C-alpha positions in Angstrom: 66.6 -9.2 -7.1 68.5 -12.1 -8.9 70.0 -12.3 -12.2 67.1 -14.1 -13.8 64.6 -11.8 -12.3 66.5 -8.7 -13.4 66.7 -10.0 -17.0 63.0 -11.0 -17.0 62.1 -7.4 -15.8 64.3 -6.0 -18.6 62.5 -8.2 -21.2 59.2 -7.1 -19.9 60.2 -3.6 -20.1 61.4 -4.2 -24.0 58.1 -5.8 -24.9 56.2 -3.2 -23.3 58.2 -0.4 -24.9 58.5 -2.2 -28.4 55.2 -3.8 -29.0 52.8 -2.5 -26.1 53.1 -6.3 -24.7 52.3 -6.8 -21.0 54.1 -10.3 -20.5 54.2 -12.0 -17.0 57.6 -13.2 -16.0 56.3 -16.8 -16.2 56.0 -16.4 -19.9 59.7 -15.3 -20.0 61.6 -18.6 -19.8 65.3 -18.1 -19.7 67.4 -21.3 -20.0 71.3 -21.7 -20.2 72.6 -21.3 -23.7 73.6 -24.4 -25.4 77.3 -25.2 -25.6 77.5 -24.9 -29.4 76.1 -21.3 -29.1 77.6 -18.1 -27.9 75.9 -16.6 -24.9 74.7 -17.2 -21.3 71.0 -17.5 -21.3 68.6 -18.0 -24.1 65.0 -16.5 -24.5 62.5 -18.2 -27.0 60.5 -15.5 -28.7 58.0 -17.5 -30.7 55.2 -17.0 -28.4 55.5 -13.3 -29.2 55.3 -13.3 -33.0 51.4 -13.0 -33.1 51.0 -10.0 -30.9 54.1 -8.3 -32.3 53.3 -9.1 -35.8 56.9 -9.8 -36.9 59.2 -12.5 -37.6 60.8 -14.2 -34.8 64.3 -13.1 -35.7 63.2 -9.3 -36.1 61.6 -9.7 -32.5 64.9 -11.4 -31.1 66.9 -8.6 -32.5 64.6 -5.6 -31.4 64.6 -7.3 -27.7 68.3 -7.7 -27.9 69.1 -4.3 -29.1 66.7 -2.7 -26.3 68.4 -4.7 -23.4 72.0 -3.9 -24.5 71.0 -0.4 -24.6 69.0 -0.3 -21.3 70.4 -3.1 -19.0 74.0 -3.0 -17.9 73.8 -6.6 -17.1 73.6 -7.7 -20.9 76.9 -7.1 -22.7 76.0 -8.4 -26.0 73.5 -10.7 -27.8 73.2 -12.8 -31.0 70.1 -14.5 -32.6 69.7 -17.8 -34.1 66.2 -18.1 -35.6 63.8 -17.4 -33.0 66.1 -17.6 -30.2 67.9 -14.7 -28.3 71.1 -15.6 -26.8 72.3 -13.1 -24.1 75.6 -12.6 -23.0 76.1 -11.3 -19.4 78.7 -8.6 -18.5 81.8 -10.5 -17.0 81.6 -8.1 -13.9 78.5 -9.7 -13.0 80.3 -13.0 -12.6 82.9 -11.5 -10.5 80.6 -9.8 -8.1 78.6 -13.1 -7.8 81.8 -14.9 -6.8 82.5 -12.3 -4.1 78.9 -12.4 -2.7 78.2 -16.0 -2.7 81.7 -17.5 -2.0 81.0 -16.9 1.6 77.3 -17.8 1.6 77.1 -21.1 3.5 73.3 -21.6 2.4 74.1 -21.1 -1.1 71.8 -23.7 -3.2 69.3 -23.8 -0.2 65.9 -22.5 -1.5 63.6 -20.7 0.8 61.1 -22.5 3.0 57.9 -22.9 0.9 55.5 -23.9 3.8 54.8 -27.4 2.4 55.3 -30.6 4.0 56.3 -33.9 1.9 56.4 -37.3 3.1 58.7 -39.8 1.3 58.2 -43.6 1.6 61.0 -45.7 1.1 62.9 -49.1 1.7 59.8 -50.7 3.3 61.5 -54.4 3.4 60.1 -57.9 4.4 61.2 -59.3 7.9 62.0 -62.8 6.2 65.2 -61.7 4.5 67.9 -59.1 4.7 68.3 -56.0 2.6 69.8 -56.6 -0.9 71.0 -54.7 -3.9 67.7 -53.8 -5.0 66.7 -52.4 -1.7 70.1 -50.4 -1.9 68.8 -48.6 -5.1 65.5 -48.0 -3.1 67.1 -46.6 0.0 69.5 -44.3 -1.8 66.8 -42.9 -4.1 64.6 -42.3 -1.2 67.0 -40.7 1.1 68.5 -38.6 -1.6 65.0 -37.3 -2.6 64.5 -36.6 0.8 67.5 -34.5 1.2 67.1 -32.8 -2.1 63.4 -31.9 -0.9 64.6 -30.6 2.4 67.2 -28.1 0.5 64.4 -27.2 -2.0 62.4 -25.6 1.0 60.0 -28.5 1.9 59.3 -30.0 5.6 60.2 -33.6 5.0 59.0 -36.8 6.6 61.1 -40.0 6.0 59.1 -43.1 6.3 58.7 -46.7 5.5 56.2 -49.4 5.9 57.6 -52.7 7.2 56.2 -55.7 5.8 56.2 -57.9 8.9 53.1 -60.3 8.3 51.9 -62.6 6.0 52.7 -66.2 4.5 56.2 -65.4 3.6 57.0 -64.6 7.1 55.4 -67.7 8.3 57.7 -69.6 6.0 60.9 -68.3 7.8 59.4 -69.1 11.0 58.2 -72.6 10.4 61.7 -73.4 8.9 63.3 -72.2 12.3 60.8 -73.9 14.6 61.5 -77.3 12.4 65.3 -77.0 12.0 66.9 -74.2 14.2 66.9 -76.1 17.4 66.7 -73.1 19.5 69.5 -71.4 17.7 69.8 -67.6 17.7 72.1 -65.0 15.8 74.3 -64.7 18.8 74.8 -68.4 19.0 75.3 -68.6 15.2 77.5 -65.6 14.9 75.2 -64.2 12.2 73.6 -60.7 11.9 70.0 -60.7 12.6 68.3 -60.3 9.2 70.9 -62.8 7.7 69.8 -65.4 10.4 66.3 -65.2 9.6 66.9 -65.0 5.8 68.8 -68.3 6.1 65.6 -70.0 7.1 63.6 -68.3 4.4 66.1 -70.0 2.1 66.0 -73.3 4.0 62.0 -73.2 3.6 62.1 -73.1 -0.1 64.7 -75.7 0.0 62.4 -78.0 2.3 59.4 -77.5 0.2 60.9 -78.3 -3.0 62.3 -81.5 -1.5 58.9 -82.5 -0.1 57.4 -81.8 -3.5 59.9 -83.7 -5.5 59.3 -86.8 -2.9 55.4 -86.3 -3.4 55.9 -86.3 -7.4 58.0 -89.5 -7.1 55.3 -91.1 -5.2 52.6 -89.9 -7.5 51.1 -87.6 -4.7 49.5 -84.2 -5.6 48.8 -81.2 -3.6 50.6 -78.9 -1.4 53.6 -79.9 0.6 53.4 -80.5 4.2 55.6 -77.8 5.2 53.3 -75.3 3.3 50.5 -76.4 5.3 52.2 -75.9 8.3 53.2 -72.3 7.3 49.5 -71.7 6.5 48.3 -72.9 9.7 50.8 -70.8 11.4 49.6 -67.8 9.5 46.1 -68.5 10.8 47.1 -68.8 14.3 48.9 -65.6 14.0 45.7 -63.8 12.8 43.9 -65.4 15.7 46.2 -63.9 18.0 47.6 -67.0 19.4 50.2 -66.0 22.3 53.0 -68.7 21.5 53.1 -68.0 17.7 52.9 -64.2 18.4 56.0 -64.6 20.6 58.0 -66.3 18.1 57.0 -63.7 15.5 58.1 -60.9 17.7 61.2 -62.5 18.5 62.3 -63.2 15.0 61.1 -59.7 13.6 63.4 -58.5 16.5 66.4 -60.2 15.2 65.6 -58.7 11.7 65.1 -55.1 12.9 68.4 -55.3 14.8 70.2 -56.3 11.5 68.4 -53.7 9.4 69.3 -50.9 11.7 73.0 -52.0 11.4 72.8 -51.7 7.6 70.9 -48.3 7.7 73.7 -47.1 9.9 76.2 -48.2 7.6 74.5 -46.5 4.7 74.1 -43.3 6.9 70.3 -43.2 6.6 67.4 -43.0 9.2 63.7 -42.6 9.2 61.4 -40.4 11.2 58.4 -42.6 11.4 57.9 -46.5 11.1 54.7 -48.1 10.1 54.1 -52.0 10.4 51.8 -53.8 8.0 50.8 -55.8 11.1 49.0 -52.6 12.3 48.0 -51.0 9.1 46.5 -54.1 7.1 42.9 -53.6 8.8 43.1 -49.8 8.4 41.5 -49.5 5.1 38.2 -51.2 5.8 36.5 -48.3 7.3 37.5 -46.4 4.1 35.9 -49.0 2.1 32.5 -48.9 4.0 32.6 -45.1 3.4 33.2 -45.6 -0.3 30.2 -47.9 -0.2 28.0 -45.6 1.3 28.9 -42.7 -1.2 28.7 -45.1 -4.1 32.4 -45.0 -5.0 32.6 -48.6 -4.6 30.1 -51.3 -5.4 29.6 -54.9 -4.0 29.5 -58.0 -6.2 26.9 -61.0 -5.6 29.7 -62.9 -3.7 30.1 -59.9 -1.3 33.4 -58.7 -2.5 33.9 -54.9 -3.0 35.1 -53.2 -6.4 35.8 -50.0 -7.9 35.1 -49.3 -11.5 37.8 -47.3 -13.0 37.0 -48.0 -16.7 36.3 -44.4 -17.4 39.9 -43.5 -16.4 41.3 -46.0 -18.8 41.7 -48.8 -16.1 39.6 -51.8 -15.2 37.7 -52.7 -12.0 39.7 -53.3 -9.0 38.9 -55.3 -6.1 39.3 -53.6 -2.7 37.9 -56.1 -0.3 37.7 -60.0 -0.8 34.3 -61.7 -0.5 35.4 -63.2 3.0 36.0 -59.7 4.1 39.6 -59.7 4.3 41.8 -56.8 2.8 43.8 -56.8 -0.2 47.1 -54.6 -0.7 45.1 -51.9 -2.3 42.7 -51.7 1.0 45.9 -51.5 3.0 47.4 -48.7 1.0 44.2 -46.7 1.2 44.0 -47.0 4.8 47.6 -46.3 5.4 47.8 -43.2 3.2 44.8 -41.8 5.0 46.3 -42.6 8.5 49.6 -40.9 7.6 47.6 -37.7 6.4 45.7 -37.8 10.1 49.4 -38.1 11.5 51.1 -35.4 9.5 48.8 -33.4 7.3 51.3 -33.5 4.4 50.9 -31.8 1.3 52.6 -34.5 -0.7 53.4 -38.2 -0.5 56.1 -39.8 -2.6 56.3 -43.6 -2.8 59.8 -45.0 -3.8 58.6 -48.5 -5.3 60.0 -50.5 -8.2 58.4 -50.1 -11.5 56.7 -53.6 -11.3 54.2 -51.8 -9.2 53.3 -49.0 -12.0 49.7 -50.1 -12.3 49.2 -50.3 -8.7 50.0 -46.9 -7.9 48.1 -45.7 -10.9 45.0 -47.2 -9.6 45.6 -46.1 -5.7 46.3 -42.5 -6.9 43.1 -42.5 -9.0 41.2 -44.0 -5.8 42.5 -41.2 -3.7 41.7 -38.5 -6.2 38.0 -39.8 -6.0 38.0 -39.9 -2.3 38.9 -36.4 -2.6 41.9 -36.5 -0.3 43.5 -33.4 0.5 46.8 -34.6 -0.7 45.5 -36.5 -3.8 47.2 -34.0 -6.0 50.6 -34.5 -4.4 50.8 -38.2 -4.8 53.7 -39.4 -6.8 55.3 -42.7 -7.6 59.2 -42.7 -7.7 59.2 -45.6 -9.9 62.7 -47.1 -10.7 64.0 -50.0 -12.6 65.8 -53.1 -11.3 69.5 -53.3 -10.6 71.4 -56.1 -12.0 75.0 -57.3 -11.6 77.6 -58.2 -14.5 76.7 -61.6 -13.7 73.0 -61.3 -14.1 69.8 -61.3 -12.1 69.2 -62.1 -8.4 67.0 -64.7 -7.0 65.6 -64.4 -3.3 64.2 -67.9 -3.0 67.3 -69.4 -3.9 69.7 -67.5 -1.9 71.5 -65.8 -4.8 71.0 -62.2 -3.9 73.7 -59.9 -3.2 73.2 -58.8 0.5 73.6 -55.1 1.0 76.0 -55.6 3.8 78.1 -57.8 1.6 78.2 -55.2 -1.2 79.1 -52.5 1.2 81.9 -54.4 2.3 82.9 -55.1 -1.2 83.0 -51.3 -2.3 85.1 -50.5 0.7 87.4 -53.2 0.1 87.8 -52.3 -3.7 88.4 -48.6 -2.4 91.1 -49.9 0.1 92.9 -51.8 -2.5 92.8 -49.0 -5.0 94.3 -46.5 -2.3 97.0 -49.0 -1.1 98.2 -49.4 -4.6 98.6 -45.6 -5.1 100.4 -45.2 -1.7 98.8 -42.0 -1.2 97.6 -42.3 2.5 100.9 -43.8 4.1 101.0 -40.7 6.5 97.4 -41.3 7.8 97.0 -43.5 10.9 94.7 -46.5 10.6 91.6 -44.9 12.2 92.1 -41.9 9.4 92.7 -44.5 6.7 89.7 -46.5 7.7 87.2 -43.5 7.6 88.6 -42.4 4.1 88.2 -45.9 2.6 84.7 -45.9 4.1 84.0 -42.6 2.5 85.4 -43.4 -0.9 83.6 -47.0 -0.8 80.2 -45.8 0.2 80.6 -42.8 -2.1 81.4 -45.0 -5.1 78.5 -47.1 -4.3 75.8 -44.3 -3.9 77.1 -42.2 -6.9 77.2 -45.1 -9.3 73.6 -46.1 -8.5 72.2 -42.3 -8.1 73.9 -41.1 -11.3 71.4 -43.2 -13.4 67.8 -41.9 -13.9 65.6 -43.7 -11.7 63.4 -45.1 -14.5 66.2 -46.9 -16.1 67.2 -50.5 -15.3 71.0 -50.6 -14.5 73.9 -52.9 -13.9 76.1 -52.2 -11.0 79.7 -53.0 -11.2 81.7 -52.5 -8.1 85.0 -52.3 -9.6 83.7 -49.7 -12.0 82.4 -47.7 -9.3 85.5 -47.1 -7.5 87.5 -46.1 -10.7 89.3 -42.5 -10.1 88.6 -41.7 -13.7 85.3 -41.2 -15.6 81.9 -40.4 -14.1 82.3 -41.7 -10.6 82.1 -40.8 -7.1 85.7 -41.2 -6.3 86.6 -38.9 -9.6 84.4 -36.2 -7.8 85.8 -36.6 -4.4 89.2 -36.3 -6.0 88.4 -33.0 -7.2 87.2 -31.9 -3.7 90.5 -33.4 -2.3 92.4 -31.7 -4.7 90.9 -28.3 -3.8 91.4 -28.8 0.1 95.1 -29.7 -0.5 95.4 -26.4 -2.5 93.6 -24.4 0.1 95.7 -25.8 2.9 98.9 -24.9 1.3 97.4 -21.6 0.5 96.9 -21.0 4.3 100.4 -21.5 5.1 101.3 -18.0 3.2 98.2 -15.8 3.8 98.0 -12.6 1.8 95.3 -9.9 1.2 94.2 -9.0 -2.5 91.1 -7.7 -4.2 89.7 -9.1 -7.5 87.1 -6.4 -8.3 88.3 -5.7 -11.8 89.7 -9.2 -12.5 89.7 -10.2 -16.1 88.5 -14.1 -16.3 89.7 -16.8 -18.4 87.5 -18.7 -20.3 87.5 -21.8 -17.8 87.2 -19.6 -14.9 83.9 -18.0 -16.2 82.5 -21.4 -17.2 82.9 -22.6 -13.7 81.2 -19.6 -12.3 78.4 -20.3 -14.8 78.2 -23.8 -13.5 78.2 -22.6 -9.8 75.3 -20.2 -10.5 73.2 -23.0 -11.7 73.3 -25.0 -8.6 70.1 -23.7 -6.9 68.2 -24.3 -10.2 69.6 -27.8 -10.2 68.6 -28.4 -6.6 65.0 -27.0 -7.6 64.7 -29.0 -10.9 65.7 -32.4 -9.0 63.1 -31.7 -6.4 60.4 -31.1 -8.8 61.3 -34.3 -10.8 62.2 -36.4 -7.8 65.3 -37.1 -9.9 68.7 -37.3 -8.0 70.6 -38.2 -11.1 70.5 -34.5 -12.4 72.4 -33.4 -9.0 75.0 -36.4 -9.6 75.7 -35.4 -13.2 76.0 -31.7 -12.4 78.5 -32.5 -9.9 80.4 -34.5 -12.4 80.3 -32.0 -14.9 81.6 -29.3 -12.1 84.4 -31.7 -11.2 85.5 -32.4 -14.6 85.7 -28.6 -15.5 87.7 -28.0 -12.1 90.1 -30.9 -13.0 90.5 -29.2 -16.5 91.1 -25.9 -14.9 93.5 -27.2 -12.4 95.6 -28.8 -15.1 95.5 -25.7 -17.5 96.1 -22.8 -15.0 98.4 -22.1 -12.0 96.9 -21.3 -8.7 99.5 -21.3 -6.0 102.4 -20.4 -8.1 100.9 -17.5 -10.0 102.6 -14.3 -9.6 99.8 -11.9 -9.6 98.2 -11.7 -6.0 94.9 -10.6 -7.5 94.8 -13.9 -10.0 95.8 -16.1 -6.9 93.1 -14.5 -4.8 90.4 -15.0 -7.4 91.5 -18.6 -8.3 91.6 -19.7 -4.5 88.1 -18.1 -3.9 86.8 -19.7 -7.1 88.3 -23.1 -5.8 86.8 -22.7 -2.5 83.2 -22.2 -3.7 83.5 -25.1 -6.1 84.6 -27.3 -3.1 81.6 -26.0 -1.2 79.1 -26.8 -4.1 80.7 -30.3 -4.7 80.4 -31.1 -1.0 76.8 -29.6 -0.8 75.6 -31.6 -4.1 77.2 -34.8 -3.1 75.6 -34.5 0.4 72.3 -34.4 -1.4 73.3 -37.9 -2.7 74.2 -39.1 0.8 77.9 -38.8 -0.2 80.4 -37.7 2.4 83.8 -36.0 1.1 87.2 -37.1 2.5 89.7 -34.5 2.9 92.6 -37.0 1.7 92.8 -39.6 -0.8 
């Protein structure tokens, strides 16, 4: 039985003995005591005042005295109004370190038998991935890793937006101006190559519109008409248009894969909009038959969600063509048929909040098996210190360029410190990559997803403050200590070790790691893991500064501190791994 379960059992016994109350463990919520108060765990006793017929302070004192007399775990307690703060006997924390320091699955929750699908990235095939995609990708990847460690079976997926007028715009620009060039002949990465023609299209359309305006002409630019004609041919399965479409998409996929590899992410299943955009129609027919949907005079199909605080929503146009909602209904059902998942998480920007609110309500009314497990991981946009990005004007920050920038910043910082002169070129390159990508990933994931954020490459690689390199440095510091300790092995037991305050604080932080993982999984929020790692690293840096480890004379103290350091290193590496961050051995 774990510590929390033992405390809950003791509190249950106290309530039964003192007030003849039968309380379930779920009613006895124990949270870490706030730093400004003395204690390890806090119980709120207000829920028991009515049944006990006593003041909250009296109930808290009664329970505290009962626990102190009957539970060896509880050394002492104090009461602040209706809050009972419990102090755990230090011997428990020493035993905790002995037991868990060798547990290589610490922080991994038991398998819960549930399956969750996480959809993230989902790019368009007319341009390369950019900074906004990076936040999406990192959030999705991190959530998938957290959910896996929290006991779920996880399927990572994306739907690639590979059809539509925006794709045809890149195609027509290449057909008009490309002169048969390819990524290979131009020396460009495939997605950058195609993206160049998307920017070129918008330049051409603006020039044509300006010319028309000067001539007093109205209507669509000729190149836009060509793009629409191309889309019609694509929908009619024109073999020549389809061949060009497949070739250009192939270039983009090759480029995407290189970016995914650089970020260290992968997917279990890819869905393509060109395959799924017709899927929802049969479910619209089913909804019409059941009365869930209704048809207007023009033949369009709608659903009335006014009773749920929303409006009427179209699910099929009058000409029988799908809208995005139709596609999402069909794709969700198709995914369930493929995987029978219990939960489905969509990682999509907050501009789509209303869309997903409507989709989830529709799936609920469809009585979809997984409707209670639908979640929109809504996130804010990412800005740069210089301002917003604009895709059509070609002013976006490409993901590839950003990755290179942070690695270059990490390289420059390391070279200035001169700490890696003994490492060979390959080792240095790998270390710089880990530090640069760690800086990028951590800086983005430490922010709550709902918040809009500004990414600053220079700030992200700073070795001081709340950054990835700061946490990596704590890990590297520990690894250096452990390597030196291995040069002079010794044996010692720390069964009766008397801890310093900082050592106890570190142990309490380590104890919280499984709960941090559980909470992050429940909230789909990697920022809680990121900031936990920062606080743990910060306390370890402070401990390292204030207390000797290798030079301490007492073998018992040295053994305890080395074991504590080793467990801190394990938890830091495990926590940062949940963010997709690799830890270097040297910096």
